[in-house]
PyMOL CGO cylinders between C-alpha atoms (Angstrom):
from pymol import cmd
from pymol.cgo import CYLINDER

trace = [
    CYLINDER, 32.31, 43.60, 13.70, 31.80, 40.36, 12.41, 0.3, 1, 1, 1, 1, 1, 1,
    CYLINDER, 31.80, 40.36, 12.41, 28.61, 40.16, 9.88, 0.3, 1, 1, 1, 1, 1, 1,
    CYLINDER, 28.61, 40.16, 9.88, 26.50, 37.26, 9.09, 0.3, 1, 1, 1, 1, 1, 1,
    CYLINDER, 26.50, 37.26, 9.09, 23.69, 38.78, 5.81, 0.3, 1, 1, 1, 1, 1, 1,
    CYLINDER, 23.69, 38.78, 5.81, 20.61, 37.45, 6.44, 0.3, 1, 1, 1, 1, 1, 1,
    CYLINDER, 20.61, 37.45, 6.44, 19.27, 36.31, 2.95, 0.3, 1, 1, 1, 1, 1, 1,
    CYLINDER, 19.27, 36.31, 2.95, 17.34, 39.33, 1.81, 0.3, 1, 1, 1, 1, 1, 1,
    CYLINDER, 17.34, 39.33, 1.81, 20.89, 41.22, 2.33, 0.3, 1, 1, 1, 1, 1, 1,
    CYLINDER, 20.89, 41.22, 2.33, 23.36, 38.92, 0.71, 0.3, 1, 1, 1, 1, 1, 1,
    CYLINDER, 23.36, 38.92, 0.71, 20.97, 38.98, -2.51, 0.3, 1, 1, 1, 1, 1, 1,
    CYLINDER, 20.97, 38.98, -2.51, 21.30, 42.32, -3.39, 0.3, 1, 1, 1, 1, 1, 1,
    CYLINDER, 21.30, 42.32, -3.39, 24.49, 42.79, -2.32, 0.3, 1, 1, 1, 1, 1, 1,
    CYLINDER, 24.49, 42.79, -2.32, 25.95, 40.62, -4.48, 0.3, 1, 1, 1, 1, 1, 1,
    CYLINDER, 25.95, 40.62, -4.48, 23.46, 41.74, -7.38, 0.3, 1, 1, 1, 1, 1, 1,
    CYLINDER, 23.46, 41.74, -7.38, 24.80, 45.02, -5.89, 0.3, 1, 1, 1, 1, 1, 1,
    CYLINDER, 24.80, 45.02, -5.89, 21.17, 46.36, -5.98, 0.3, 1, 1, 1, 1, 1, 1,
    CYLINDER, 21.17, 46.36, -5.98, 19.90, 49.37, -5.89, 0.3, 1, 1, 1, 1, 1, 1,
    CYLINDER, 19.90, 49.37, -5.89, 17.86, 48.00, -3.35, 0.3, 1, 1, 1, 1, 1, 1,
    CYLINDER, 17.86, 48.00, -3.35, 21.17, 47.92, -0.95, 0.3, 1, 1, 1, 1, 1, 1,
    CYLINDER, 21.17, 47.92, -0.95, 20.41, 50.60, 1.86, 0.3, 1, 1, 1, 1, 1, 1,
    CYLINDER, 20.41, 50.60, 1.86, 23.11, 53.24, 1.82, 0.3, 1, 1, 1, 1, 1, 1,
    CYLINDER, 23.11, 53.24, 1.82, 23.44, 51.80, 5.88, 0.3, 1, 1, 1, 1, 1, 1,
    CYLINDER, 23.44, 51.80, 5.88, 23.73, 48.28, 4.78, 0.3, 1, 1, 1, 1, 1, 1,
    CYLINDER, 23.73, 48.28, 4.78, 26.76, 49.43, 2.06, 0.3, 1, 1, 1, 1, 1, 1,
    CYLINDER, 26.76, 49.43, 2.06, 28.16, 51.07, 4.53, 0.3, 1, 1, 1, 1, 1, 1,
    CYLINDER, 28.16, 51.07, 4.53, 28.12, 47.95, 7.69, 0.3, 1, 1, 1, 1, 1, 1,
    CYLINDER, 28.12, 47.95, 7.69, 29.14, 46.00, 4.93, 0.3, 1, 1, 1, 1, 1, 1,
    CYLINDER, 29.14, 46.00, 4.93, 31.83, 47.80, 4.18, 0.3, 1, 1, 1, 1, 1, 1,
    CYLINDER, 31.83, 47.80, 4.18, 33.57, 48.74, 7.42, 0.3, 1, 1, 1, 1, 1, 1,
    CYLINDER, 33.57, 48.74, 7.42, 33.07, 45.09, 8.93, 0.3, 1, 1, 1, 1, 1, 1,
    CYLINDER, 33.07, 45.09, 8.93, 35.70, 42.72, 10.07, 0.3, 1, 1, 1, 1, 1, 1,
    CYLINDER, 35.70, 42.72, 10.07, 34.29, 39.93, 8.34, 0.3, 1, 1, 1, 1, 1, 1,
    CYLINDER, 34.29, 39.93, 8.34, 31.10, 39.16, 6.67, 0.3, 1, 1, 1, 1, 1, 1,
    CYLINDER, 31.10, 39.16, 6.67, 29.46, 35.71, 6.45, 0.3, 1, 1, 1, 1, 1, 1,
    CYLINDER, 29.46, 35.71, 6.45, 26.63, 34.18, 4.10, 0.3, 1, 1, 1, 1, 1, 1,
    CYLINDER, 26.63, 34.18, 4.10, 24.96, 30.46, 5.67, 0.3, 1, 1, 1, 1, 1, 1,
    CYLINDER, 24.96, 30.46, 5.67, 24.67, 27.79, 3.68, 0.3, 1, 1, 1, 1, 1, 1,
    CYLINDER, 24.67, 27.79, 3.68, 20.89, 28.82, 4.61, 0.3, 1, 1, 1, 1, 1, 1,
    CYLINDER, 20.89, 28.82, 4.61, 20.59, 31.31, 2.79, 0.3, 1, 1, 1, 1, 1, 1,
    CYLINDER, 20.59, 31.31, 2.79, 21.96, 29.41, -0.15, 0.3, 1, 1, 1, 1, 1, 1,
    CYLINDER, 21.96, 29.41, -0.15, 19.40, 26.23, 1.22, 0.3, 1, 1, 1, 1, 1, 1,
    CYLINDER, 19.40, 26.23, 1.22, 16.44, 28.76, 0.85, 0.3, 1, 1, 1, 1, 1, 1,
    CYLINDER, 16.44, 28.76, 0.85, 17.15, 30.85, -2.27, 0.3, 1, 1, 1, 1, 1, 1,
    CYLINDER, 17.15, 30.85, -2.27, 17.22, 26.79, -3.56, 0.3, 1, 1, 1, 1, 1, 1,
    CYLINDER, 17.22, 26.79, -3.56, 13.92, 25.91, -2.62, 0.3, 1, 1, 1, 1, 1, 1,
    CYLINDER, 13.92, 25.91, -2.62, 12.43, 29.13, -3.35, 0.3, 1, 1, 1, 1, 1, 1,
    CYLINDER, 12.43, 29.13, -3.35, 14.05, 28.46, -7.01, 0.3, 1, 1, 1, 1, 1, 1,
    CYLINDER, 14.05, 28.46, -7.01, 12.42, 25.28, -7.53, 0.3, 1, 1, 1, 1, 1, 1,
    CYLINDER, 12.42, 25.28, -7.53, 8.65, 26.92, -6.14, 0.3, 1, 1, 1, 1, 1, 1,
    CYLINDER, 8.65, 26.92, -6.14, 9.65, 29.04, -8.97, 0.3, 1, 1, 1, 1, 1, 1,
    CYLINDER, 9.65, 29.04, -8.97, 9.51, 31.87, -6.35, 0.3, 1, 1, 1, 1, 1, 1,
    CYLINDER, 9.51, 31.87, -6.35, 13.15, 33.12, -7.87, 0.3, 1, 1, 1, 1, 1, 1,
    CYLINDER, 13.15, 33.12, -7.87, 15.55, 32.32, -10.60, 0.3, 1, 1, 1, 1, 1, 1,
    CYLINDER, 15.55, 32.32, -10.60, 19.06, 32.49, -11.28, 0.3, 1, 1, 1, 1, 1, 1,
    CYLINDER, 19.06, 32.49, -11.28, 21.95, 29.71, -10.82, 0.3, 1, 1, 1, 1, 1, 1,
    CYLINDER, 21.95, 29.71, -10.82, 22.38, 28.32, -7.23, 0.3, 1, 1, 1, 1, 1, 1,
    CYLINDER, 22.38, 28.32, -7.23, 25.95, 27.26, -8.21, 0.3, 1, 1, 1, 1, 1, 1,
    CYLINDER, 25.95, 27.26, -8.21, 26.93, 30.30, -8.95, 0.3, 1, 1, 1, 1, 1, 1,
    CYLINDER, 26.93, 30.30, -8.95, 24.97, 31.87, -6.40, 0.3, 1, 1, 1, 1, 1, 1,
    CYLINDER, 24.97, 31.87, -6.40, 26.83, 29.74, -4.11, 0.3, 1, 1, 1, 1, 1, 1,
    CYLINDER, 26.83, 29.74, -4.11, 30.21, 29.85, -5.65, 0.3, 1, 1, 1, 1, 1, 1,
    CYLINDER, 30.21, 29.85, -5.65, 29.52, 34.76, -5.37, 0.3, 1, 1, 1, 1, 1, 1,
    CYLINDER, 29.52, 34.76, -5.37, 30.32, 33.73, -1.43, 0.3, 1, 1, 1, 1, 1, 1,
    CYLINDER, 30.32, 33.73, -1.43, 33.35, 33.68, -1.89, 0.3, 1, 1, 1, 1, 1, 1,
    CYLINDER, 33.35, 33.68, -1.89, 33.85, 35.78, -5.34, 0.3, 1, 1, 1, 1, 1, 1,
    CYLINDER, 33.85, 35.78, -5.34, 31.90, 38.62, -3.12, 0.3, 1, 1, 1, 1, 1, 1,
    CYLINDER, 31.90, 38.62, -3.12, 34.96, 38.58, -0.26, 0.3, 1, 1, 1, 1, 1, 1,
    CYLINDER, 34.96, 38.58, -0.26, 32.31, 36.88, 2.06, 0.3, 1, 1, 1, 1, 1, 1,
    CYLINDER, 32.31, 36.88, 2.06, 32.76, 33.45, 4.03, 0.3, 1, 1, 1, 1, 1, 1,
    CYLINDER, 32.76, 33.45, 4.03, 30.75, 30.99, 3.86, 0.3, 1, 1, 1, 1, 1, 1,
    CYLINDER, 30.75, 30.99, 3.86, 29.10, 29.68, 7.30, 0.3, 1, 1, 1, 1, 1, 1,
    CYLINDER, 29.10, 29.68, 7.30, 28.01, 26.32, 7.41, 0.3, 1, 1, 1, 1, 1, 1,
    CYLINDER, 28.01, 26.32, 7.41, 25.13, 25.08, 9.44, 0.3, 1, 1, 1, 1, 1, 1,
    CYLINDER, 25.13, 25.08, 9.44, 26.69, 23.07, 12.48, 0.3, 1, 1, 1, 1, 1, 1,
    CYLINDER, 26.69, 23.07, 12.48, 25.24, 20.56, 15.17, 0.3, 1, 1, 1, 1, 1, 1,
    CYLINDER, 25.24, 20.56, 15.17, 25.28, 23.08, 17.47, 0.3, 1, 1, 1, 1, 1, 1,
    CYLINDER, 25.28, 23.08, 17.47, 23.52, 26.32, 14.76, 0.3, 1, 1, 1, 1, 1, 1,
    CYLINDER, 23.52, 26.32, 14.76, 20.31, 23.89, 14.44, 0.3, 1, 1, 1, 1, 1, 1,
    CYLINDER, 20.31, 23.89, 14.44, 20.20, 23.01, 18.67, 0.3, 1, 1, 1, 1, 1, 1,
    CYLINDER, 20.20, 23.01, 18.67, 20.52, 26.20, 19.44, 0.3, 1, 1, 1, 1, 1, 1,
    CYLINDER, 20.52, 26.20, 19.44, 16.88, 27.01, 17.73, 0.3, 1, 1, 1, 1, 1, 1,
    CYLINDER, 16.88, 27.01, 17.73, 15.04, 26.03, 20.00, 0.3, 1, 1, 1, 1, 1, 1,
    CYLINDER, 15.04, 26.03, 20.00, 15.83, 27.84, 22.56, 0.3, 1, 1, 1, 1, 1, 1,
    CYLINDER, 15.83, 27.84, 22.56, 14.37, 30.18, 20.35, 0.3, 1, 1, 1, 1, 1, 1,
    CYLINDER, 14.37, 30.18, 20.35, 10.90, 32.00, 21.21, 0.3, 1, 1, 1, 1, 1, 1,
    CYLINDER, 10.90, 32.00, 21.21, 8.54, 31.98, 18.53, 0.3, 1, 1, 1, 1, 1, 1,
    CYLINDER, 8.54, 31.98, 18.53, 8.93, 35.62, 17.93, 0.3, 1, 1, 1, 1, 1, 1,
    CYLINDER, 8.93, 35.62, 17.93, 9.60, 34.54, 14.20, 0.3, 1, 1, 1, 1, 1, 1,
    CYLINDER, 9.60, 34.54, 14.20, 8.47, 31.57, 12.32, 0.3, 1, 1, 1, 1, 1, 1,
    CYLINDER, 8.47, 31.57, 12.32, 10.18, 31.62, 9.07, 0.3, 1, 1, 1, 1, 1, 1,
    CYLINDER, 10.18, 31.62, 9.07, 12.93, 28.50, 10.04, 0.3, 1, 1, 1, 1, 1, 1,
    CYLINDER, 12.93, 28.50, 10.04, 15.48, 30.35, 7.83, 0.3, 1, 1, 1, 1, 1, 1,
    CYLINDER, 15.48, 30.35, 7.83, 15.52, 33.75, 9.79, 0.3, 1, 1, 1, 1, 1, 1,
    CYLINDER, 15.52, 33.75, 9.79, 15.28, 31.54, 13.10, 0.3, 1, 1, 1, 1, 1, 1,
    CYLINDER, 15.28, 31.54, 13.10, 18.35, 29.01, 11.89, 0.3, 1, 1, 1, 1, 1, 1,
    CYLINDER, 18.35, 29.01, 11.89, 20.53, 32.82, 10.91, 0.3, 1, 1, 1, 1, 1, 1,
    CYLINDER, 20.53, 32.82, 10.91, 19.44, 33.66, 14.60, 0.3, 1, 1, 1, 1, 1, 1,
    CYLINDER, 19.44, 33.66, 14.60, 20.90, 30.99, 15.68, 0.3, 1, 1, 1, 1, 1, 1,
    CYLINDER, 20.90, 30.99, 15.68, 23.67, 31.25, 13.88, 0.3, 1, 1, 1, 1, 1, 1,
    CYLINDER, 23.67, 31.25, 13.88, 24.31, 34.85, 14.73, 0.3, 1, 1, 1, 1, 1, 1,
    CYLINDER, 24.31, 34.85, 14.73, 23.84, 33.80, 18.68, 0.3, 1, 1, 1, 1, 1, 1,
    CYLINDER, 23.84, 33.80, 18.68, 26.10, 30.91, 18.46, 0.3, 1, 1, 1, 1, 1, 1,
    CYLINDER, 26.10, 30.91, 18.46, 28.99, 32.25, 16.82, 0.3, 1, 1, 1, 1, 1, 1,
    CYLINDER, 28.99, 32.25, 16.82, 28.65, 35.22, 17.76, 0.3, 1, 1, 1, 1, 1, 1,
    CYLINDER, 28.65, 35.22, 17.76, 27.86, 37.71, 15.08, 0.3, 1, 1, 1, 1, 1, 1,
    CYLINDER, 27.86, 37.71, 15.08, 25.27, 40.47, 14.49, 0.3, 1, 1, 1, 1, 1, 1,
    CYLINDER, 25.27, 40.47, 14.49, 23.11, 39.76, 12.02, 0.3, 1, 1, 1, 1, 1, 1,
    CYLINDER, 23.11, 39.76, 12.02, 21.86, 42.61, 10.05, 0.3, 1, 1, 1, 1, 1, 1,
    CYLINDER, 21.86, 42.61, 10.05, 18.71, 41.89, 8.07, 0.3, 1, 1, 1, 1, 1, 1,
    CYLINDER, 18.71, 41.89, 8.07, 16.07, 44.00, 7.20, 0.3, 1, 1, 1, 1, 1, 1,
    CYLINDER, 16.07, 44.00, 7.20, 13.28, 41.90, 8.78, 0.3, 1, 1, 1, 1, 1, 1,
    CYLINDER, 13.28, 41.90, 8.78, 12.01, 44.39, 12.29, 0.3, 1, 1, 1, 1, 1, 1,
    CYLINDER, 12.01, 44.39, 12.29, 10.40, 40.99, 13.88, 0.3, 1, 1, 1, 1, 1, 1,
    CYLINDER, 10.40, 40.99, 13.88, 13.85, 39.53, 14.17, 0.3, 1, 1, 1, 1, 1, 1,
    CYLINDER, 13.85, 39.53, 14.17, 14.35, 42.93, 16.65, 0.3, 1, 1, 1, 1, 1, 1,
    CYLINDER, 14.35, 42.93, 16.65, 13.10, 40.60, 19.17, 0.3, 1, 1, 1, 1, 1, 1,
    CYLINDER, 13.10, 40.60, 19.17, 15.89, 38.52, 19.91, 0.3, 1, 1, 1, 1, 1, 1,
    CYLINDER, 15.89, 38.52, 19.91, 18.31, 40.80, 20.51, 0.3, 1, 1, 1, 1, 1, 1,
    CYLINDER, 18.31, 40.80, 20.51, 18.86, 44.24, 19.27, 0.3, 1, 1, 1, 1, 1, 1,
    CYLINDER, 18.86, 44.24, 19.27, 22.54, 43.26, 20.17, 0.3, 1, 1, 1, 1, 1, 1,
    CYLINDER, 22.54, 43.26, 20.17, 22.52, 40.12, 17.72, 0.3, 1, 1, 1, 1, 1, 1,
    CYLINDER, 22.52, 40.12, 17.72, 19.70, 41.53, 15.23, 0.3, 1, 1, 1, 1, 1, 1,
    CYLINDER, 19.70, 41.53, 15.23, 21.14, 45.22, 13.66, 0.3, 1, 1, 1, 1, 1, 1,
    CYLINDER, 21.14, 45.22, 13.66, 18.12, 46.76, 11.96, 0.3, 1, 1, 1, 1, 1, 1,
    CYLINDER, 18.12, 46.76, 11.96, 19.54, 48.12, 8.12, 0.3, 1, 1, 1, 1, 1, 1,
]
cmd.load_cgo(trace, "trace")
């Protein structure tokens, strides 16, 4: 299975946080490929600028490859696919992650149950 980590799962994974569930750890370890979207780095950069998150954004971006993950760029097709999504979720970053998962295809690993409304085949709750 190919996974796309949502921003919270990615942050907890690279920090080896105890808040990362055992199920998430198992899913990441078993995946044939684990992707992290450039949109997640963008989201953290914005939240960092607002003072909601602290940390070195460049270091975080570098941690994608260092963690054995694959960086997933945001393409024009990904962005256009957002327009096809119903408004189950209003967060633009989460909507872009769903669009990327649909387009690639990937399974989006998340803790956000609202995202399950898009598709239980596309979104995995951990």
